[in-house]
Residue, then its C-alpha position, 0 to 999 in steps of 0.5 A: x155214339x148213337x145207335x142209328x148207324x153212326x159209330x164215329x168217334x167224337x170227343x166226349x161221346x163215349x161216356x157213360x161207357x159202362x153197361x150194367x143192368x141194361x143201363x149205360x152208367x159211369x163208375x161208382x167212384x167216378x173214376x175215368x181213364x184216358x185212351x191214347x192214340x199210339x201213333x201220336x201219343x195224344x188222348x183219343x177219348x176218356x172212358x169210365x173206369x169200373x170198380x170191383x163193386x161195379x164188376x160184382x154188380x155186372x155179374x149179379x145182373x148176368x146171374x139174375x138175367x140168366x136165372x130169371x129171364x127168358x134168354x136161355x129159353x129163347x128159341x134157337x131161331x130167334x137167337x140165330x136171327x139176332x146173330x145175323x142182324x149183328x153181322x149185318x150191322x157190323x158190315x153197315x158200320x164197317x168203316x167207322x168201326x175200322x177207324x175206331x180199332x185203328x185209333x185204339x190199337x195203332x194198326x193200319x186201316x187195311x188190317x182193321x177192315x179185315x178184322x171187321x170182316x172177320x168179326x162178321x164171319x164169326x157171327x155168321x158162322x155161329x148163326x148157321x152152326x147153332x141152327x143145325x146143332x142138334x141134340x143126340x138120341x142114344x140107342x140103349x137097346x131097349x124100346x121103352x127107353x128114350x135116351x137123349x143128350x141135349x145141350x144147354x147154355x153154361x150160364x154166366x160167362x166172364x170174357x176178358x180180351x187182349x189189346x192186340x185184336x180187341x173186337x175180333x178176339x172178344x167176338x170169338x167169345x160173344x158170338x157162341x155165347x149168344x148162340x148158346x143162350x148165355x149171359x155175359x160180362x165183357x172186359x176188354x183191355x183197359x188199353x183198347x176199350x173203344x171198339x168193344x164199347x161201340x160193339x155193345x151199342x151196336x148189339x143193343x140196336x140189334x136187339x140183345x135183351x137188357x142184362x144179357x150183355x154187360x160191359x166193364x172197362x178197367x184194369x185186370x189188377x183191379x177188377x180181376x178178383x171180382x170177376x174171376x173168383x166170383x161164385x156166381x160165374x159159370x165160365x171164364x174165357x180169357x185171352x192174354x198173357x201166361x202170367x195173368x192166365x195162371x192167376x185166373x186159373x188159380x182164382x177160378x179153382x176155388x169155385x171149380x169154375x170152368x175156364x178156357x184160356x189162350x195164353x199166346x205162343x212162341x211160334x216157329x216158321x220152318x223153311x226147308x231148302x226145297x221150298x225155295x229152289x224156284x225164284x218165285x217160291x223163294x220170293x213167296x217164302x220171304x213174303x210169308x215169313x215177313x208178313x208172319x212176323x211183322x204184321x201189326x208190328x209183331x203184336x199177334x199171338x200167332x206171329x211167326x217170331x222164330x224163323x227156323x231155316x235150313x243151313x244151306x239157304x240161311x244166309x241168302x234167305x235172312x238177307x232177303x228178309x232183312x232187305x224187305x223189312x228195311x223197306x216197310x213203310x211205318x206210319x199212322x194207321x189212319x194213313x192209307x200208305x202205311x204198311x204197319x203202325x206203332x206198338x200199342x203203347x210206350x210201355x210196350x215199346x219199352x218192353x221191346x227195347x228190353x228184349x233187344x238189349x237182352x238179345x245183344x247181351x245173350x250174343x245174338x247177331x243184330x241184323x237190322x232194327x233194334x231201335x226207334x225210327x229216326x223219322x221225326x214224324x214218328x217221334x211222338x208215337x210208339x213206333x219201333x223198327x222191324x228187328x232181326x236177330x241171327x245166330x240164335x239158339x234155344x238158350x236165349x230168352x229172346x227165343x224162349x219168351x213171347x216178345x209180342x213185338x217186331x222181333x224175328x229170331x233166326x235158328x238154323x238146322x241141317x236135318x228134318x229131325x233137327x227141324x222138328x225138334x227145334x219146332x217143338x222145343x218151346x213151352x208154348x204150342x199155339x201155332x207153327x208153319x212149315x214150308x217144303x215142296x216135299x208133300x211127304x215131308x210136309x205131312x210128317x212135319x205137320x203131324x209131328x209138330x205139337x201146336x194147335x194150328x199148323x200151316x203148310x206152305x202158308x202162314x197166319x190164316x184162320x177160319x171161323x169154322x176151325x178150332x183155335x187154341x194151343x198145346x202146352x202153356x199156350x192154354x186150354x180149351x178151344x175157340x171157333x169151330x164146333x168146339x167153340x160153341x161147346x165151350x158155352x154149353x153143358x151136355x145133359x143126358x135125359x133118360x126117359x122110361x116110357x113104360x116104367x116097371x118095378x126094379x125088383x132089386x130088393x125083395x118085399x117081405 
């Protein structure tokens, strides 16, 4: 993979694929891993698999670069220019990067193209924000005192990204960290490392100095301790599952390392009868619920996997969603006609099959799906049909646990109070949606829902300028928006006495 505008995937061109101390190297023990195309089950590429020693070396590089280098003191104007250059290169290589992301994750090219545009917007946003993110003067009421609060880079950052949106999710971390002047070690999911490798090469071309950005591939079980329990690390940003997040928080606690974690969600999409009184509104609501749960085969942390629908319209509404879901065109993400691709791996499909079996055992009513597709063209991939369970309740694990697949559960309500109670009756609190034509009711609902993002008469949209993160077990800290930059900064108060005199507290003898 060159750095001259050609990021197309070709067999064998990604090794060596670890970036440590400004050099592309192989693993210290020679280890490798096959990256699988989830649409076909075939090997896309082989990449290097880092060891704990490699991870410790990458952290040491970041530490030395931060402490002894010039990146942290680089003028903000230079850092923002670099972010803008990265954004330009992302758009230059958009088609190649989208193809890489599709080969890696299985999502459609249409989705991957949107992802690259979203990644670009994140870099452009932080280039603009950092340029105007000023220090603050504090008036203490004394003319001889200059009191100011300045923002300095937090230091060495470890960034661990998930497999569903590999480049997008890690860009939410890289862009503000670069803007702040931090150094960083990236670890994408071992299942989907390709687009992050491509990005690291693009970042080199843009002019990111050696040692500022290091890249590892490998299993979290192998590399985790060397990265998250390392006293040389100042900040850890993790996006992924609850169990892993708890492990990271525990490892970081010994060193009192700052941590921000986004740990998924079990997101309600609440539909009131008044939202679908008009035929057009009915179809639009069906479309939003359908898209909110089955986009990327449900492998979205903010997917609207819990439909909470008013009883008076429930049967008709669920029937309409099921009818639309049956017509979803499944296929390779590289096929422009495909509307959704496979699950990311056979292992993920096995997990989804387990949830389906559990739902049936718990007494939920299987409306559609629940199996692999019968189309022989899809037999080698990790495909799974859109699945809907009706007559669900909060006692069921398929309603409580994040399935991370194409499974919609349906709960019913009769009053606004019941809808709000159900929407909040979850251990997670990442995102929620409300559909109603009553603006006062809508405002009551969005205020009452304990979720980090709440959509009113929309679903799944985000902007780089607004904070993203969750309540409760969905995590802590925020990405995106001004808070996303603050995560990578330390606030320092500087008190300058321009006319010092004796304190006079203790009397001289």
